TILUM-609606 format. One record per residue: x, y, z of N, C-alpha, C in turn; residue in one letter. Coordinates in steps of 0.001 Angstrom, whole numbers, padded with zeros to 6 digits, always signed. Layout:
! TILUM-609606
XYZXYZXYZA/...
END
This chain:
! TILUM-609606
-048510-034065+049329-047443-034769+050047-047832-034937+051511M/-047543-036109+052053-047831-036357+053464-047003-035419+054337T/-047595-034894+055385-046939-033956+056282-045666-034606+056865D/-044527-033913+056685-043254-034458+057140-043219-034591+058662V/-043838-033661+059363-043846-033759+060835-044582-035009+061296T/-045612-035418+060541-046347-036631+060873-045490-037868+060606L/-044739-037840+059489-043840-038957+059175-042798-039117+060277I/-042243-037997+060714-041254-038045+061802-041856-038669+063053K/-043055-038257+063408-043702-038788+064614-043888-040294+064516K/-044341-040769+063353-044572-042204+063173-043252-042988+063256W/-042190-042448+062652-040902-043144+062688-040360-043190+064118I/-040434-042078+064824-039956-042053+066208-040782-042976+067095D/-042082-043037+066831-042941-043955+067590-042568-045409+067314D/-042230-045715+066074-041859-047086+065692-040636-047541+066477Y/-039639-046645+066620-038400-047006+067302-038439-046723+068799Y/-039430-045980+069254-039523-045659+070669-038512-044632+071131G/-037868-043942+070189-036917-042880+070486-036752-042023+069239E/-036088-040876+069378-035926-039997+068229-034910-040581+067256E/-035384-040925+066090-034528-041486+065037-034682-040730+063724R/-035688-039876+063647-035992-039194+062386-035752-037691+062539C/-035130-037105+061501-034839-035677+061498-035156-035138+060100F/-035524-033864+060020-035854-033311+058708-035571-031824+058686Y/-035511-031292+057481-035342-029857+057280-035774-029545+055852D/-035878-028256+055543-036249-027813+054203-035171-026870+053672F/-034952-026940+052375-034066-025981+051729-034547-025733+050303E/-034241-024546+049790-034692-024164+048452-033777-024778+047400T/-034377-025456+046440-033625-026039+045329-034349-025771+044019Q/-033580-025672+042949-034159-025522+041617-034343-026916+041034R/-035603-027331+040896-035920-028696+040485-036980-028701+039386L/-037087-029809+038663-038140-029915+037659-039531-029810+038299P/-040422-029114+037641-041805-028999+038107-042539-030296+037775K/-043289-030815+038724-043963-032099+038524-045466-031974+038724T/-046146-032983+038236-047591-033087+038445-047969-034561+038467K/-049126-034860+039028-049606-036234+039115-050519-036533+037932I/-050174-037542+037164-050979-037971+036017-051267-039455+036158V/-052534-039803+036298-052962-041193+036444-052193-041888+037572E/-052066-041193+038674-051429-041767+039847-049909-041810+039807G/-049331-041156+038794-047865-041148+038688-047374-039710+038599R/-046193-039505+039153-045580-038175+039104-044764-038045+037825E/-045055-037005+037052-044346-036773+035794-043873-035326+035740V/-042868-035082+034896-042351-033728+034735-043305-032897+033865Y/-043470-031641+034229-044219-030717+033383-043277-030162+032321E/-043813-029994+031106-042990-029489+030008-043667-028297+029348K/-042838-027439+028729-043395-026281+028015-043808-026692+026610D/-044256-025719+025812-044765-026034+024478-043683-026559+023530K/-042405-026374+023940-041312-026862+023107-040835-028246+023548Y/-041462-028781+024588-041105-030106+025075-039982-030105+026100G/-039569-028911+026553-038505-028822+027554-039093-028865+028961D/-038371-029502+029857-038822-029604+031247-038818-028230+031896V/-039878-027923+032630-039997-026650+033330-039388-026785+034727I/-038534-025832+035079-037900-025841+036397-038502-024751+037278Y/-038445-024976+038576-038951-024007+039536-038150-024104+040828E/-038158-023025+041599-037535-023034+042925-038555-023516+043939N/-038186-024561+044672-039126-025133+045635-038452-025357+046985R/-039268-025286+048021-038817-025676+049344-038876-027200+049406E/-037710-027816+049437-037625-029270+049325-037367-029880+050706V/-038164-030887+051093-037894-031548+052370-036770-032574+052245P/-035931-032640+053251-034926-033699+053371-035196-034422+054672T/-035399-035736+054573-035722-036533+055748-034619-037559+055991L/-034186-037677+057235-033099-038566+057617-033596-039587+058642I/-033197-040842+058447-033464-041883+059450-032123-042374+059980I/-032003-042412+061292-030735-042758+061953-030775-044183+062484Y/-029677-044934+062227-029529-046304+062724-028267-046380+063581Y/-028417-046479+064904-027223-046543+065770-026325-047735+065446P/-026912-048901+065236-026150-050100+064907-026927-050957+063917E/-026206-051561+062981-026795-052519+062038-025860-053719+061970I/-026387-054895+062195-025597-056120+062065-025819-056670+060658L/-024807-056530+059804-024899-056989+058419-024489-058464+058379V/-025327-059299+057760-025059-060735+057689-025155-061201+056242Q/-024240-062062+055859-024292-062651+054525-025414-063674+054475S/-026171-063672+053381-027259-064647+053263-026772-065989+052711N/-025470-066097+052477-024887-067359+052009-023826-067849+052984V/-022851-066971+053277-021765-067348+054178-022118-066945+055609Y/-021430-067507+056562-021710-067220+057967-020891-066023+058449K/-020923-064961+057658-020185-063767+058021-021129-062737+058635R/-020623-062009+059617-021380-060930+060238-020443-059741+060423K/-021024-058555+060327-020217-057356+060525-021105-056260+061098H/-020703-055719+062237-021478-054671+062897-021022-053302+062406L/-021971-052497+061945-021653-051121+061548-022398-050157+062469I/-021780-048992+062689-022324-048029+063644-022665-046705+062976K/-023645-046019+063580-024014-044644+063213-024227-044484+061712D/-025278-045142+061220-025654-045064+059804-026828-044101+059636S/-026889-043451+058463-027928-042470+058192-028488-042710+056792W/-029790-042741+056701-030492-042919+055420-031183-041605+055082L/-030936-041076+053884-031450-039751+053516-032362-039801+052302K/-033519-039129+052421-034439-038936+051307-034531-037438+051025F/-034180-037035+049800-034317-035643+049392-035536-035525+048491V/-036518-034765+048937-037767-034593+048178-038440-035936+047904D/-038142-036926+048746-038713-038273+048644-038530-038869+047257F/-037328-038624+046720-036907-039291+045495-036581-040729+045862Y/-036988-041693+045028-036913-043099+045432-035514-043715+045332N/-034485-042878+045196-033110-043368+045262-032402-042640+046400K/-032594-043116+047624-032022-042430+048783-030509-042594+048855P/-029910-041881+049796-028472-041948+049994-028167-042445+051404E/-026913-042875+051582-026512-043540+052818-025155-043008+053245F/-024966-042832+054543-023658-042436+055041-023432-043025+056424T/-022185-042930+056884-021799-043359+058233-021029-042221+058884R/-021239-042030+060173-020464-041013+060890-019528-041637+061925T/-019528-042959+062020-018527-043680+062800-018083-044886+061991T/-016789-044976+061742-016229-046125+061031-014971-046573+061775V/-014564-047796+061533-013300-048277+062078-012182-047921+061108T/-010941-048031+061562-009815-047765+060676-009825-048710+059473M/-010178-049974+059712-010232-050938+058609-011290-050530+057593A/-012458-050085+058069-013516-049628+057161-013079-048373+056422E/-012427-047477+057138-011953-046238+056516-010946-046544+055410H/-010012-047446+055686-009008-047818+054698-009644-048493+053487T/-010674-049304+053737-011344-050046+052667-012449-049243+052009S/-012747-048050+052561-013844-047203+052073-015175-047958+052134R/-015348-048684+053227-016550-049500+053411-017571-048749+054259Y/-018753-048496+053699-019897-047980+054450-020876-049114+054739F/-021168-049859+053683-022083-050994+053740-021805-051811+052496H/-022090-053106+052559-021825-053969+051405-022533-053481+050146S/-023721-052879+050327-024508-052441+049173-024562-050923+049041H/-023598-050231+049661-023449-048783+049471-022151-048535+048720A/-022141-047539+047883-020942-047229+047113-019782-046922+048053Q/-018593-047381+047672-017408-047107+048493-017213-045603+048649R/-016872-045208+049873-016727-043784+050116-015924-043543+051380N/-015608-042265+051627-014910-041872+052835-015885-041175+053769Q/-015589-041222+055050-016436-040624+056054-016633-039136+055751I/-017866-038658+055937-018190-037272+055626-018873-037090+054292G/-019129-038187+053569-019772-038122+052254-020993-039038+052210N/-021873-038750+051272-023052-039588+051048-022799-040545+049899W/-023368-041749+049994-023203-042774+048958-024558-043249+048453S/-024575-043686+047202-025766-044312+046660-025911-045729+047189G/-027113-046274+047093-027409-047618+047592-027850-048492+046434I/-027310-049704+046370-027769-050688+045394-028883-051509+046035C/-030078-051433+045473-031227-052153+046037-031510-053458+045300T/-030678-053783+044294-030857-055040+043585-031907-055005+042498G/-032226-053807+041984-033247-053703+040941-034584-053301+041532G/-035548-053091+040669-036846-052562+041107-037791-053632+041648S/-037408-054906+041564-038339-055974+041961-038018-056582+043319T/-036898-056205+043931-036561-056764+045238-037412-056102+046320T/-037659-056778+047437-038418-056161+048536-037774-054874+049030P/-036452-054829+049021-035710-053642+049448-036060-052457+048546F/-035988-052678+047229-036280-051611+046269-037755-051228+046307A/-038636-052216+046385-040072-051936+046424-040445-051092+047632K/-039738-051320+048747-040026-050539+049951-039667-049070+049738A/-038518-048805+049117-038135-047426+048836-039124-046763+047882F/-039460-047481+046808-040391-046928+045817-041755-046694+046439I/-042258-047684+047174-043577-047566+047787-043639-046437+048797G/-042617-046313+049619-042583-045254+050625-042632-043883+049968F/-041771-043651+048963-041718-042342+048305-043019-042021+047567C/-043559-043001+046878-044808-042768+046142-045960-042478+047091E/-046056-043221+048179-047132-042987+049143-047040-041597+049757D/-045802-041139+050028-045630-039804+050594-046090-038743+049602V/-045655-038864+048351-045979-037848+047354-047471-037818+047007K/-048100-038982+047075-049532-039059+046749-050406-038850+047985L/-049777-038546+049118-050478-038352+050390-051286-039584+050781E/-050723-040759+050497-051393-042019+050808-050681-042813+051900Q/-049647-042212+052485-048885-042931+053502-049691-043058+054789L/-049731-044260+055318-050369-044506+056612-049308-044987+057592T/-049607-044921+058864-048655-045374+059870-048374-046866+059715E/-049404-047629+059386-049231-049071+059208-048297-049370+058040E/-048506-048673+056901-047638-048875+055738-046200-048439+056036N/-046063-047325+056750-044732-046825+057065-043957-047834+057901L/-044599-048416+058872-043910-049387+059708-043487-050605+058892W/-044299-050971+057905-043918-052068+057004-042660-051680+056215Y/-042630-050449+055687-041465-049994+054919-040213-049951+055800Y/-040355-049459+057026-039212-049387+057933-038653-050773+058220L/-039524-051739+058350-039080-053115+058571-038318-053641+057355N/-038799-053305+056157-038102-053712+054926-036737-053044+054821C/-036661-051750+055207-035362-051064+055186-034381-051802+056086F/-034812-052157+057291-033940-052829+058251-033482-054189+057732E/-034406-054936+057145-034030-056249+056601-033028-056099+055468E/-033238-055092+054620-032307-054868+053513-030927-054485+053986G/-030852-053592+054967-029561-053148+055477-028870-054229+056297F/-029630-055194+056793-029049-056262+057614-028527-057426+056786S/-028605-057299+055458-028257-058425+054590-027192-058043+053570T/-026177-058883+053469-025263-058825+052325-025764-059871+051352E/-026458-059418+050337-027175-060336+049461-026271-060910+048373S/-026453-062191+048093-025713-062839+047010-026479-062757+045690S/-027753-062352+045763-028550-062256+044542-028164-061039+043715S/-027505-060065+044364-026954-058915+043656-025465-058852+043982T/-024747-058049+043235-023306-057935+043456-023021-056780+044405T/-022540-057062+045612-022223-055975+046551-021115-055082+046004P/-021140-053813+046412-020040-052924+046047-018745-053422+046678Y/-018835-053917+047890-017677-054477+048578-018159-055519+049582I/-017594-056712+049537-017973-057753+050482-017347-057478+051856H/-018012-057958+052879-017460-057844+054229-016072-058467+054300M/-015880-059538+053567-014596-060257+053603-013453-059431+053022S/-013775-058348+052299-012749-057521+051664-012342-056334+052521K/-012947-056193+053695-012535-055120+054591-011108-055393+055032I/-010225-054411+054898-008799-054602+055148-008561-054948+056604V/-007753-055956+056828-007315-056324+058173-005803-056149+058224N/-005351-055164+058982-003919-054850+059005-003117-055782+059914R/-003765-056573+060733-003036-057384+061704-002496-058651+061038S/-001391-058513+060295-000780-059651+059619+000712-059383+059459K/+001445-060363+059044+002884-060224+058831+003128-059869+057366V/+003943-058845+057134+004244-058414+055774+005691-058729+055416Y/+005915-059100+054187+007271-059129+053664+007659-057709+053296N/+008949-057434+053258+009376-056083+052901+008899-055692+051506W/+008933-056628+050572+008520-056264+049225+007008-056051+049129D/+006243-056467+050148+004819-056160+050190+004572-054826+050871N/+005468-054455+051779+005295-053204+052524+005644-052005+051662V/+006764-052094+050921+007188-050977+050096+006950-051280+048620F/+006237-050380+047992+006032-050508+046551+007248-049907+045867N/+008320-050703+045754+009593-050171+045286+009587-050095+043768V/+009277-048912+043268+009328-048662+041838+010345-047553+041593N/+010413-047063+040392+011399-046036+040063+011200-044781+040894N/+009939-044426+041163+009658-043240+041963+010185-043404+043389H/+010053-044608+043932+010543-044849+045283+012055-044688+045352T/+012751-045229+044365+014202-045083+044333+014594-043608+044248F/+013868-042849+043435+014159-041428+043315+013924-040719+044646Q/+012910-041165+045370+012634-040557+046673+013785-040827+047650Y/+014234-042066+047710+015348-042422+048606+016593-041620+048225I/+016854-041501+046938+018021-040764+046474+017912-039281+046801M/+016679-038779+046879+016482-037377+047213+016659-037117+048703A/+016511-038156+049520+016613-038005+050969+018035-038236+051491C/+018803-039030+050770+020130-039419+051270+021249-038891+050362L/+022367-038550+050974+023554-038145+050221+024387-039374+049902D/+024742-039593+048647+025596-040741+048314+027047-040473+048733P/+027757-041544+048973+029183-041453+049271+029958-041548+047949K/+031216-041076+047991+032040-041124+046778+033293-041956+047025Y/+033543-042910+046130+034736-043749+046206+035743-043215+045181N/+036780-042558+045695+037744-041903+044812+038497-042900+043939L/+038824-044059+044487+039630-045037+043745+038876-045614+042552S/+037578-045746+042671+036782-046317+041567+036014-045250+040793T/+036043-044005+041306+035281-042909+040704+033798-043285+040585D/+033257-043775+041692+031848-044178+041721+031189-043688+043016E/+029894-043515+042923+029118-043166+044101+028420-044422+044638Y/+028117-044390+045922+027405-045516+046525+026639-045017+047757Y/+025621-045780+048119+024826-045450+049312+025210-046373+050461Y/+025191-045811+051649+025531-046576+052837+024365-047477+053229D/+024651-048735+053453+023618-049717+053782+022828-049302+055032L/+023527-048855+056069+022860-048499+057313+021948-047286+057145Q/+022376-046328+056306+021553-045139+056075+020265-045499+055338E/+020367-046380+054341+019179-046821+053607+018241-047580+054539V/+018817-048485+055339+018029-049254+056297+017318-048320+057268D/+018047-047329+057789+017476-046388+058758+016352-045569+058139S/+016541-045125+056890+015508-044329+056224+014223-045133+056057L/+014327-046354+055579+013151-047192+055381+012462-047492+056713L/+013259-047757+057744+012667-048060+059044+011988-046829+059648Q/+012579-045642+059446+011949-044416+059926+010612-044175+059251N/+010545-044477+057958+009284-044296+057233+008222-045232+057786I/+008582-046489+058011+007604-047445+058510+007170-047078+059927I/+008016-046333+060654+007671-045871+061994+006969-044514+061973D/+006711-043987+060777+006000-042718+060663+006882-041495+060690G/+008187-041667+060725+009104-040522+060733+009492-040218+059290K/+008652-039449+058656+008754-039252+057219+009561-038003+056904Y/+010477-038081+055980+011285-036927+055602+010534-036073+054585K/+010389-034785+054910+009718-033881+053969+010706-032925+053303H/+011831-032654+053959+012839-031779+053379+013804-032628+052554N/+013595-032621+051259+014375-033487+050381+015725-032859+050055L/+016777-033679+050090+018106-033209+049739+018311-033287+048232K/+019402-032669+047783+019679-032640+046350+019888-034052+045808Y/+019414-034296+044616+019630-035585+043968+020087-035343+042532S/+020855-036269+042020+021278-036156+040633+020120-036389+039677Y/+019027-036919+040217+017860-037169+039387+017096-035876+039135S/+016641-035700+037928+015805-034552+037597+014330-034948+037713R/+013467-033932+037944+012022-034165+038036+011704-035254+039060N/+012177-035057+040272+011996-036059+041320+010514-036221+041638I/+010040-037432+041629+008677-037757+042049+008775-038501+043372N/+008197-037963+044419+008351-038552+045748+007260-039563+046073T/+006627-040114+045065+005562-041090+045312+006121-042336+045981S/+005557-042698+047111+005974-043907+047815+004768-044494+048518I/+004590-045773+048393+003431-046433+048989+003889-047256+050180S/+003364-046951+051376+003791-047641+052577+002609-047951+053473I/+002829-048840+054432+001862-049131+055478+002397-048570+056787Y/+001953-047412+057245+002464-046854+058479+001686-047341+059691P/+002147-046989+060872+001484-047442+062080+001229-046298+063059K/+001290-045054+062591+001126-043904+063464-000344-043695+063777V/-000643-043478+065033-002024-043312+065470-002633-042066+064831D/-003597-042275+063946-004304-041151+063357-003620-040491+062191G/-002433-040949+061796-001714-040313+060696-001230-041370+059724V/-001440-041151+058442-000873-042054+057460-000218-041226+056369Y/+000655-041846+055593+001399-041140+054576+001271-041864+053248Y/+001082-041103+052210+000986-041715+050894+001331-040684+049834T/+002021-041090+048801+002410-040249+047677+003160-038998+048133Q/+003991-039166+049145+004846-038071+049563+004136-036940+050279G/+002869-037121+050633+002110-036055+051285+001584-036557+052619V/+001734-035746+053653+001229-036135+054962-000270-035901+055002E/-001017-036911+055395-002467-036804+055518-002867-037154+056938N/-003606-036274+057576-004040-036521+058940-005486-036973+058947T/-005757-038079+059597-007124-038534+059756-007727-037747+060899I/-008636-036867+060593-009210-035981+061597-010314-036716+062344N/-010001-037118+063563-010983-037882+064340-012029-036989+064981T/-011918-035686+064799-012894-034767+065384-013623-033976+064299T/-013630-034492+063076-014307-033791+062000-015819-033830+062195S/-016519-032987+061453-017967-032914+061589-018597-032941+060199R/-019839-033405+060129-020538-033521+058859-021915-032871+058985M/-022277-032078+057981-023599-031464+057964-024593-032480+057407K/-025309-033141+058293-026296-034141+057892-027515-033469+057269I/-027928-032361+057852-029018-031534+057353-028565-030079+057418L/-029255-029172+056713-028862-027764+056801-028816-027236+058234P/-029648-027794+059104-029702-027323+060494-029140-028340+061481N/-028352-029331+060981-027899-030405+061854-026489-030842+061470M/-025567-030708+062418-024174-031106+062212-023838-032202+063209V/-023159-033254+062724-022868-034427+063550-021366-034684+063568V/-020832-035094+064716-019422-035454+064817-019137-036737+064046D/-017995-036763+063378-017539-037969+062676-016367-038581+063429C/-016352-039894+063534-015331-040573+064322-014765-041760+063565T/-013433-041897+063625-012767-043098+063133-012270-043854+064351I/-012868-044995+064621-012505-045784+065785-011273-046628+065495E/-010542-046961+066554-009343-047792+066424-008420-047239+065354N/-008253-045893+065394-007534-045248+064303-006030-045404+064453N/-005618-046659+064496-004187-046967+064552-003917-048210+063712Q/-003040-048050+062740-002661-049205+061939-001878-050188+062806F/-002034-051438+062537-001271-052447+063275+000216-052309+062970S/+001047-052654+063941+002487-052614+063714+002869-053555+062581N/+003701-053071+061688+004167-053923+060593+005276-054829+061105A/+005113-056106+060963+006126-057065+061390+006747-057706+060147E/+008010-058077+060256+008707-058591+059090+009247-059991+059355F/+009172-060811+058363+009651-062169+058505+011173-062189+058612E/+011676-063010+059505+013117-063120+059694+013797-063569+058392E/+014899-062926+058084+015674-063329+056926+015277-062649+055632G/+014110-061994+055623+013661-061357+054392+014290-059987+054228V/+014327-059224+055327+014780-057846+055265+016195-057677+054715K/+017222-058381+055216+018586-058155+054695+018706-058411+053205P/+018130-059513+052728+018209-059835+051304+017502-058761+050480E/+016358-058352+050953+015589-057355+050225+016320-056013+050225Y/+016909-055676+051371+017627-054424+051505+018835-054384+050575L/+019535-055499+050462+020693-055556+049573+020266-055369+048123M/+019114-055912+047779+018610-055724+046429+018331-054252+046139G/+017736-053553+047123+017474-052121+046977+018793-051368+046831I/+019777-051732+047663+021055-051032+047655+021763-051181+046308L/+021745-052381+045754+022391-052616+044450+021738-051752+043368I/+020412-051688+043401+019699-050887+042392+019982-049394+042588K/+020040-048958+043865+020335-047554+044146+021722-047182+043633L/+022698-048023+043923+024068-047736+043498+024188-047739+041973N/+023450-048640+041339+023460-048681+039865+022871-047401+039297T/+021747-046968+039869+021073-045775+039363+021903-044516+039580K/+022468-044363+040798+023221-043138+041066+024428-043028+040150I/+025042-044149+039806+026199-044093+038909+025782-043901+037466N/+024570-044329+037112+024052-044006+035785+023869-042493+035660E/+023319-041875+036719+023156-040418+036718+024517-039719+036707Y/+025464-040276+037497+026798-039672+037568+027502-039763+036205Y/+027348-040890+035546+027943-041069+034222+027352-040081+033227K/+026024-039915+033294+025372-038960+032399+025810-037540+032734Q/+025982-037289+034048+026423-035967+034497+027800-035649+033929Y/+028722-036617+033998+030070-036407+033478+030046-036215+031962K/+029183-036979+031298+029071-036844+029839+028557-035466+029466T/+027555-034992+030200+027002-033659+029933+028041-032573+030191D/+028804-032752+031311+029837-031770+031644+030918-031737+030565E/+031300-032919+030068+032340-032992+029030+031837-032361+027744L/+030595-032618+027393+030022-032046+026173+029962-030513+026281S/+029574-030033+027464+029472-028606+027674+030865-027939+027587Q/+031852-028599+028170+033223-028073+028126+033758-028027+026702S/+033464-029101+025948+033918-029171+024562+033271-028057+023732S/+031979-027811+023993+031259-026770+023254+031846-025395+023555A/+032235-025174+024839+032819-023906+025197+034173-023708+024549Q/+034964-024799+024461+036277-024709+023830+036158-024412+022337L/+035171-025074+021702+034962-024856+020267+034475-023433+020004E/+033681-022926+020981+033172-021552+020817+034281-020538+020964G/
END
């Protein structure tokens, strides 16, 4: 295998600054050998692969900025703080980002040709098959290293191919996610788009609010202003966690919303904090800060005239549901009383 310290020197020389980092760690891996210029697994007399504990090199290449461009459409997207990782110079490297925007974080976008993921994790890369220049560069680089045939000239060629591959959203292969699919929160939402009002949502509202009782009709109902206030508080990030009693059994507090709180979002009834000061272990001896830039959802705006109509629809359904529960409650109470009398 080509000396890793030499590879680092050549990569840093290519960029004119420190861009390459490496470390070693012990891993249990298949034992290999070179046969006719190819690396193959060693097997025992029973045909099983032989494993051994080895000091495995992990090499990282850092890209401060990459401008990704579509090779068909005139789209461009700048990504920051990208890392390319080779473990034991296996020809399927991994990719991660330690700085993403809120839109990228929401869309789980690392790169068009990297698997969707969240910050702090490594993703696989789609190279478009074994015949593309991108894939050939990865294969050639790893094979040259393992066969101790890597030269500085060849390495610089591979680095150039890596850059060209990462700078392209290719139409010849299917991207994991197109640049055009990165979520843009700066738009106007209708209320029915903001709240995923399903049965669970109604149960959540009923668990947060106390219904009123109309003695003359023997019915329960919810106050319009209270429902309006609850929904508006949620959209403003003022989420209720202490649920009040509800006639509903097995309450599921799942609710899907678009909040606007800086650094905090809410989903499925659980508060989740986007930690803008988290850290990621890039190598066993190297920890890097992770950052979510512009970590504030855009303010949700509502079209005039939509909210009252939509709110009334919610209120009618809430009142219908609470009285269905109340009716069942009275039926159960009557049945229980009758059973006690018969007993």
